[in-house]
C-alpha positions as CSV (number, residue, x, y, z in Angstrom):
1,S,96.2,-43.8,105.6
2,S,98.1,-46.6,105.9
3,P,99.5,-48.9,102.9
4,E,96.4,-51.0,102.6
5,E,94.7,-48.2,102.6
6,A,96.1,-47.0,99.8
7,V,95.8,-50.1,97.7
8,L,92.3,-50.4,98.7
9,L,91.7,-46.6,97.1
10,A,94.0,-47.7,94.0
11,I,91.9,-50.8,93.1
12,G,88.9,-51.7,94.7
13,G,85.8,-50.0,93.6
14,S,85.8,-47.6,90.2
15,S,89.2,-47.0,90.2
16,S,91.2,-47.2,86.7
17,L,94.3,-48.7,87.7
18,D,94.7,-52.0,86.0
19,M,98.5,-52.9,87.5
20,S,101.2,-51.9,90.1
21,M,105.4,-51.5,88.2
22,V,106.8,-51.8,91.4
23,P,109.2,-54.3,90.1
24,T,111.3,-54.5,93.8
25,D,107.8,-54.4,95.9
26,E,105.8,-56.9,96.1
27,S,103.5,-55.6,99.1
28,F,100.9,-53.8,96.5
29,S,100.0,-57.9,95.4
30,V,100.1,-59.0,99.0
31,L,97.8,-56.5,100.6
32,M,95.2,-56.7,97.6
33,E,94.9,-60.1,98.3
34,R,94.5,-59.9,101.6
35,L,92.0,-57.2,100.8
36,H,90.0,-59.8,98.2
37,A,90.3,-62.7,101.1
38,R,88.3,-60.2,103.8
39,G,85.4,-59.4,100.7
40,A,86.9,-55.2,100.7
41,I,87.6,-55.9,97.2
42,D,85.4,-57.7,94.5
43,E,87.1,-60.6,92.5
44,A,85.0,-58.7,89.8
45,R,86.5,-56.1,90.1
46,L,90.0,-58.1,89.2
47,D,88.6,-59.5,86.5
48,V,87.8,-56.3,85.2
49,S,91.9,-55.5,84.8
50,A,92.7,-58.8,84.2
51,L,90.8,-58.6,81.0
52,R,91.7,-55.4,79.7
53,V,95.6,-56.5,80.2
54,L,94.8,-59.1,78.6
55,R,93.0,-57.5,76.0
56,L,96.0,-54.8,75.5
57,K,98.8,-58.1,75.2
58,E,96.5,-59.4,72.6
59,W,96.2,-56.0,70.9
60,L,100.0,-55.7,70.7
61,G,100.1,-59.6,69.4
62,L,101.8,-60.5,72.7
63,L,99.5,-63.7,72.7
64,P,99.9,-66.3,70.6
65,P,97.9,-67.5,68.4
66,P,98.2,-63.7,66.9
67,P,94.6,-62.0,67.0
68,A,92.4,-61.4,63.6
69,V,90.9,-59.3,65.5
70,R,92.0,-55.9,67.6
71,P,89.0,-56.1,70.4
72,P,87.2,-53.2,71.4
73,P,88.3,-50.6,73.3
74,W,91.4,-50.6,71.2
75,S,90.7,-48.9,67.9
76,D,91.4,-51.2,64.6
77,S,91.8,-48.3,62.1
78,E,94.0,-48.5,59.1
79,A,95.8,-45.6,60.5
80,T,96.3,-47.3,63.9
81,V,97.0,-50.4,62.4
82,R,100.1,-48.7,60.5
83,L,101.2,-47.1,63.6
84,V,102.0,-50.0,64.9
85,E,103.2,-51.9,62.6
86,S,105.7,-48.8,62.0
87,V,107.1,-49.2,65.5
88,G,111.0,-49.8,64.7
89,S,111.4,-49.1,61.3
90,A,113.8,-46.9,59.8
91,S,111.7,-43.7,59.9
92,D,111.1,-44.7,63.6
93,A,114.7,-44.7,64.1
94,A,115.8,-41.3,61.8
95,L,113.4,-39.6,64.3
96,A,115.3,-41.0,67.4
97,H,118.3,-39.8,65.9
98,E,117.1,-36.5,65.3
99,A,115.5,-36.4,68.8
100,A,119.0,-37.0,69.8
101,R,120.5,-34.9,68.2
102,A,118.6,-32.1,69.3
103,T,119.9,-32.5,72.8
104,V,123.2,-32.7,72.2
105,T,124.7,-29.2,74.3
106,L,128.0,-27.6,73.2
107,L,128.8,-26.0,76.5
108,K,132.6,-24.5,75.0
109,N,133.6,-24.2,71.9
110,A,137.0,-22.1,71.7
111,P,140.9,-22.5,70.8
112,P,142.3,-25.8,72.8
113,F,144.3,-23.2,75.2
114,D,142.9,-19.6,76.5
115,D,145.9,-17.9,74.8
116,D,145.6,-19.8,72.2
117,E,145.1,-18.0,68.6
118,R,143.9,-21.0,66.5
119,P,140.6,-21.5,65.3
120,P,138.1,-23.0,67.9
121,L,138.6,-26.7,69.0
122,L,135.2,-28.1,66.8
123,P,134.8,-29.6,64.5
124,L,137.7,-31.7,64.4
125,L,139.0,-32.5,61.7
126,P,141.7,-34.7,60.0
127,A,144.8,-33.5,58.0
128,D,143.6,-35.1,54.7
129,K,140.2,-32.8,55.6
130,G,141.7,-29.6,56.3
131,G,142.3,-30.3,59.9
132,S,145.1,-30.6,62.3
133,V,144.0,-33.6,63.6
134,R,146.7,-36.9,63.3
135,R,146.0,-38.4,66.3
136,V,143.3,-39.5,68.9
137,L,143.2,-40.6,72.2
138,V,139.7,-42.2,73.5
139,T,139.2,-43.0,76.7
140,G,136.5,-42.9,79.6
141,P,133.9,-45.6,80.8
142,A,131.2,-45.2,78.2
143,A,133.8,-44.9,74.7
144,D,132.9,-48.3,73.8
145,S,129.5,-49.5,75.6
146,L,127.1,-48.8,73.6
147,G,124.6,-49.8,76.6
148,R,125.9,-46.4,78.7
149,L,125.7,-44.3,75.7
150,S,121.9,-45.3,75.6
151,G,120.9,-45.9,79.1
152,G,117.4,-47.0,80.6
153,W,114.6,-48.3,79.2
154,T,117.1,-49.6,76.7
155,A,115.8,-53.1,76.2
156,H,114.9,-53.9,79.3
157,W,112.9,-51.2,82.1
158,Q,116.6,-51.0,83.7
159,G,118.3,-50.6,80.4
160,T,121.8,-53.6,79.2
161,L,125.2,-53.2,79.3
162,A,125.4,-56.0,77.0
163,D,125.7,-54.4,73.5
164,E,124.1,-57.0,71.4
165,E,120.6,-56.9,72.7
166,I,120.5,-52.8,71.3
167,R,123.3,-52.5,68.3
168,G,120.6,-53.3,65.9
169,A,121.6,-52.1,61.9
170,G,125.1,-50.8,62.5
171,T,124.7,-48.6,65.5
172,P,128.1,-47.5,66.6
173,T,130.0,-46.7,70.2
174,L,131.6,-43.8,70.1
175,L,135.2,-45.4,69.9
176,E,134.0,-47.5,67.0
177,A,132.3,-44.4,65.1
178,L,136.0,-42.6,65.6
179,R,137.7,-44.9,64.1
180,A,135.2,-45.6,61.0
181,A,136.0,-41.5,60.1
182,G,139.0,-42.3,59.1
183,G,141.8,-39.9,58.7
184,W,143.3,-40.2,62.0
185,E,145.0,-42.7,64.1
186,V,142.8,-43.6,66.9
187,D,144.1,-45.3,70.2
188,H,142.0,-46.5,73.1
189,L,142.4,-46.5,76.7
190,P,139.6,-47.1,78.9
191,G,141.3,-45.4,81.8
192,C,138.7,-46.7,84.6
193,S,135.6,-49.3,85.1
194,L,132.0,-48.7,85.8
195,P,131.0,-52.0,87.7
196,G,128.2,-52.7,85.4
197,T,126.1,-54.1,87.9
198,A,122.1,-53.1,88.7
199,F,121.6,-50.8,91.1
200,A,124.7,-49.5,91.4
201,V,124.4,-46.2,90.3
202,R,126.9,-44.5,92.4
203,S,130.0,-46.6,92.4
204,P,133.0,-45.2,91.5
205,C,134.7,-46.1,88.3
206,A,138.1,-47.7,89.6
207,Q,141.3,-47.2,87.4
208,T,141.9,-49.6,85.0
209,N,144.8,-47.9,83.7
210,S,148.2,-46.7,85.0
211,S,148.5,-42.8,85.0
212,A,152.1,-42.8,83.7
213,E,150.7,-45.0,80.9
214,L,147.5,-42.1,80.7
215,V,149.5,-39.5,80.9
216,A,151.8,-40.9,78.2
217,A,149.3,-41.7,75.7
218,A,147.6,-38.5,75.9
219,A,151.0,-37.2,75.4
220,L,151.2,-38.4,72.3
221,S,147.9,-37.9,70.8
222,D,146.8,-34.0,68.8
223,V,143.6,-34.6,71.0
224,V,142.2,-36.6,73.7
225,V,138.0,-37.5,73.6
226,A,137.0,-38.7,77.1
227,C,133.9,-39.8,77.4
228,L,132.3,-40.0,80.8
229,G,128.9,-41.2,82.2
230,E,127.3,-44.1,84.4
231,D,125.8,-47.7,84.1
232,P,122.3,-47.5,83.1
233,H,119.8,-46.9,84.8
234,T,116.2,-45.3,85.3
235,E,112.9,-44.6,88.1
236,K,114.0,-45.2,91.7
237,P,117.2,-47.0,91.4
238,G,118.5,-44.2,89.5
239,D,117.7,-41.3,91.9
240,L,120.6,-39.1,92.9
241,D,120.9,-36.2,95.4
242,D,124.4,-35.4,94.1
243,L,124.8,-34.6,89.9
244,S,128.4,-34.8,90.5
245,L,130.3,-37.3,88.5
246,D,132.0,-40.3,90.9
247,A,135.5,-39.2,92.1
248,G,137.4,-41.9,89.8
249,Q,136.0,-40.2,86.8
250,L,137.1,-36.6,88.1
251,D,140.3,-37.8,88.4
252,L,141.2,-39.2,85.3
253,V,140.2,-36.3,84.0
254,R,142.3,-34.1,85.8
255,L,144.9,-36.5,84.9
256,L,144.3,-36.2,81.5
257,A,144.6,-32.7,81.5
258,S,147.9,-32.7,82.7
259,A,149.0,-33.9,79.8
260,G,148.4,-30.3,78.4
261,K,146.3,-31.7,75.5
262,P,142.9,-30.5,74.6
């Protein structure tokens, strides 16, 4: 079928579709207006969708003044009200924290080197807590960025690189958390920088520190923590046909590894 026929099927007659969430393509609205002008889509059908959207916004408190009554078909039960009011609560944050912890995947926890008789590298512990780590080098484009650690659908559709929008109550970056842990000295070199622009998911990470500087800092450290990643994205702008990290970040890891530190 043609795009026009697809729009007619989606919004015409008794379908339940109320909106098209395609922010980079306005053809749905253009074609719907054309179909309405020809009489193929009745205005009463558009009124139904407009009313449902407005009712939802009113129920969520997005329309001033705040609604005194939540109109049908939305529930006004005490349970539903409590659920809506709990959004962003401490219990929500605790549940999100637990979900994030459950998604962490440890691929391997072994001694720093294959012929090493020392215990596995993790957990990292400073000397005053029974460990051997006195100095840590933190590097990588995601080390000091909440936006890159959080990803898409954080504050905005495509996420955000403005940390102040998502910081919350004391939410630290990886770098800040390692510094707050105390017991060791933490050095930070970004290593490379991502472009930080929308729809640039596959852009390479440009080196920001010289190779000599990075290797020297790694050589002075007991452990190197490389925080790799990409700018936040979601849905179509984030579609990839290759899950490999960009060449800039792979080169960064190879360079750090040449220092011989775990």
